[in-house]
C-alpha positions in Angstrom: 20.2 -13.3 -126.3 19.2 -11.2 -123.4 16.3 -9.1 -122.2 15.5 -6.5 -119.6 15.9 -7.7 -116.0 13.6 -5.9 -113.6 14.7 -8.0 -110.6 11.4 -7.9 -108.7 12.6 -10.8 -106.5 14.0 -9.4 -103.3 16.1 -12.4 -102.8 17.8 -11.7 -106.1 19.2 -8.1 -105.8 19.8 -5.9 -108.8 23.3 -6.4 -110.2 25.6 -3.4 -110.0 25.4 -1.2 -113.0 28.4 -0.7 -115.1 30.2 2.4 -113.9 31.6 4.1 -116.9 35.0 5.8 -117.0 34.5 8.3 -119.8 36.3 11.2 -121.4 34.2 14.3 -120.7 34.2 17.9 -121.6 33.9 18.7 -117.9 33.9 16.8 -114.7 30.3 16.2 -113.7 29.1 17.6 -110.4 28.7 14.7 -107.9 25.1 16.0 -107.4 24.4 15.4 -111.1 25.7 11.8 -110.9 23.7 11.1 -107.7 20.6 12.6 -109.3 21.0 10.3 -112.4 21.5 7.3 -110.2 18.5 8.1 -108.0 16.0 8.7 -110.8 17.3 5.8 -112.9 16.8 3.4 -109.9 13.1 4.1 -110.2 12.6 4.6 -113.9 15.2 2.5 -115.7 15.5 -1.2 -114.6 18.8 -2.9 -114.8 19.1 -4.2 -118.4 21.6 -7.0 -119.1 21.8 -6.4 -122.8 22.5 -2.6 -122.4 25.1 -3.3 -119.7 26.7 -5.9 -121.9 26.9 -3.4 -124.8 28.8 -0.9 -122.6 31.2 -3.5 -121.1 31.8 -5.3 -124.4 32.5 -2.0 -126.1 35.0 -1.0 -123.4 36.7 -4.3 -123.6 37.3 -3.8 -127.3 39.0 -0.4 -126.7 36.1 1.8 -127.8 35.8 5.3 -126.3 33.2 5.6 -123.5 31.2 8.4 -125.2 27.8 6.8 -125.8 24.7 8.4 -124.5 23.9 7.8 -120.8 20.9 5.6 -119.7 18.6 8.5 -119.2 19.3 9.9 -122.7 18.9 6.5 -124.2 15.5 6.1 -122.5 14.5 9.5 -123.7 15.3 8.6 -127.3 13.4 5.4 -126.9 10.4 7.2 -125.5 10.4 9.9 -128.2 10.6 7.3 -131.0 7.7 5.3 -129.4 5.7 8.5 -128.8 5.9 9.5 -132.5 5.3 5.9 -133.7 8.6 5.8 -135.5 9.0 2.9 -137.9 12.3 4.0 -139.6 15.1 5.7 -137.7 18.4 7.0 -139.0 21.4 7.2 -136.7 24.7 8.8 -137.6 27.4 7.5 -135.2 26.9 3.8 -134.2 30.0 3.4 -131.9 29.2 0.2 -129.9 25.5 0.3 -130.7 24.2 1.4 -127.2 21.8 4.1 -128.5 21.0 1.9 -131.5 19.6 -0.8 -129.1 17.4 1.8 -127.5 16.1 2.8 -130.9 15.7 -0.8 -132.2 13.5 -1.6 -129.2 11.3 1.4 -130.0 10.5 0.5 -133.6 7.7 -2.2 -134.2 8.2 -5.5 -135.9 9.0 -4.7 -139.5 10.6 -1.4 -138.4 14.2 -0.6 -139.2 17.1 1.4 -137.7 19.8 2.4 -140.2 23.0 3.4 -138.5 26.2 4.8 -139.9 29.6 3.9 -138.5 33.0 5.0 -139.8 35.1 2.1 -138.6 34.6 -1.6 -139.4 36.1 -2.6 -136.1 33.5 -0.6 -134.2 30.7 -1.9 -136.5 31.7 -5.5 -135.7 31.5 -4.9 -132.0 28.1 -3.2 -132.5 26.9 -6.3 -134.5 27.9 -8.5 -131.6 26.0 -6.2 -129.2 22.9 -6.3 -131.4 23.0 -10.1 -131.5 23.3 -10.3 -127.8 20.4 -7.9 -127.4 18.2 -9.8 -129.9 17.7 -6.8 -132.2 19.9 -7.7 -135.2 16.9 -8.2 -137.5 15.9 -4.5 -137.0 19.3 -2.9 -137.6 21.3 -2.2 -140.7 24.8 -0.8 -140.4 26.4 1.3 -143.1 30.2 1.3 -142.8 32.3 4.1 -144.1 32.4 7.9 -143.9 28.9 9.0 -143.2 29.2 11.9 -145.6 29.4 9.3 -148.3 27.1 6.5 -147.0 24.3 8.9 -146.3 24.3 9.9 -150.0 23.5 6.3 -150.9 20.2 6.5 -149.1 17.2 7.0 -151.5 15.3 10.2 -150.8 11.9 8.4 -151.5 12.4 6.0 -148.6 11.7 8.3 -145.7 12.7 8.1 -142.1 10.6 9.3 -139.1 13.5 10.3 -136.9 17.2 11.0 -137.3 19.8 11.1 -134.5 23.2 12.6 -135.2 26.0 11.8 -132.8 29.2 11.7 -134.7 32.1 14.0 -135.4 30.9 17.5 -134.6 32.9 19.3 -137.3 30.6 17.6 -139.9 27.3 18.4 -138.1 25.9 20.5 -140.9 26.8 17.9 -143.6 25.0 15.1 -141.6 22.1 17.4 -140.8 21.5 18.3 -144.5 21.7 14.6 -145.5 19.3 13.6 -142.7 16.9 16.3 -143.7 16.9 15.0 -147.3 15.6 11.6 -146.2 13.5 12.5 -143.2 9.8 12.9 -143.8 7.8 16.2 -143.3 6.7 16.2 -139.7 9.8 14.1 -138.8 12.4 15.0 -136.2 16.2 15.4 -136.4 18.1 15.4 -133.1 21.8 16.5 -132.9 23.7 15.6 -129.7 26.5 17.4 -127.9 25.6 21.0 -129.0 26.3 22.8 -125.8 29.7 21.3 -124.9 30.2 22.7 -121.4 29.1 26.1 -122.7 32.0 26.4 -125.1 29.8 26.8 -128.1 28.6 30.2 -126.7 32.1 31.2 -125.6 33.7 33.6 -128.2 37.1 32.8 -126.9 36.9 29.2 -127.9 37.1 28.2 -131.6 38.0 24.6 -132.1 36.6 22.4 -134.9 33.9 20.9 -132.8 32.6 24.2 -131.6 32.7 25.6 -135.1 30.8 22.6 -136.3 27.9 23.3 -133.9 27.9 27.1 -134.6 27.8 26.4 -138.4 24.8 24.2 -137.9 23.0 26.8 -135.7 23.7 29.5 -138.3 22.2 27.4 -141.0 19.1 26.4 -139.0 18.4 30.1 -138.1 17.7 30.8 -141.8 16.1 27.5 -142.7 12.3 28.2 -142.9 11.5 24.5 -143.4 12.4 23.6 -139.8 11.7 24.7 -136.3 14.2 23.9 -133.6 15.4 24.4 -130.0 18.4 23.5 -127.9 18.0 21.8 -124.6 20.9 22.1 -122.1 21.5 19.1 -119.9 23.5 18.2 -116.8 24.2 14.6 -116.0 26.9 12.0 -115.3 28.3 13.1 -118.7 28.8 16.7 -117.5 27.2 19.8 -119.0 26.0 19.5 -122.5 22.8 19.4 -124.5 21.0 18.4 -127.7 19.3 20.2 -130.6 15.7 19.1 -131.4 14.6 20.0 -134.9 11.1 19.5 -136.5 10.9 19.3 -140.3 7.8 21.3 -141.0 
């Protein structure tokens, strides 16, 4: 089991953070990477459990597409700000963002996370055990379009985070809305995609998945939402923040 290492002892310098080699939509500007590193050096202490989750996931052949530290910290802060006790996540991968969420919920709280592949789910379980959050996390293995339907609508979540295959964004969003409480929040990641979503000359399944979601939300009077564009070590992208009224 591990915990956050703030390394306040000047004789014990902070270990080098794991430098990720990821598949990106666009090559990030060096200024964006430097900016992330600079701000994180003040605001996000080195964390052995989170670094282990990244390394262990990579060692098991998983794609390096998890949220970056600043995004993980933002998700954690949002969950804590709203006092979230139950969080739904679609897209576990190696459990990096799940750990951020699990640390945000109080004792007795729960993070339910959906992962397609058992291989990935097992790596995530090992990462949760290392981070000491296994008691707060439940993994549902299988196609999320199916596993989400097994969730009872009377056991509400405070927050949902969707970060899975983009072609199914609307399916996941509608299922999340079914189980999120009124006043709850649904966040969908990767909705800008280097500006390709707004480019009429691009029409791949990921872009269509985002556009379909936006078209639905435009006419959904039960939610209010906005898209926030971001630049970071992951390149140019963004997330959709939706409030269930």
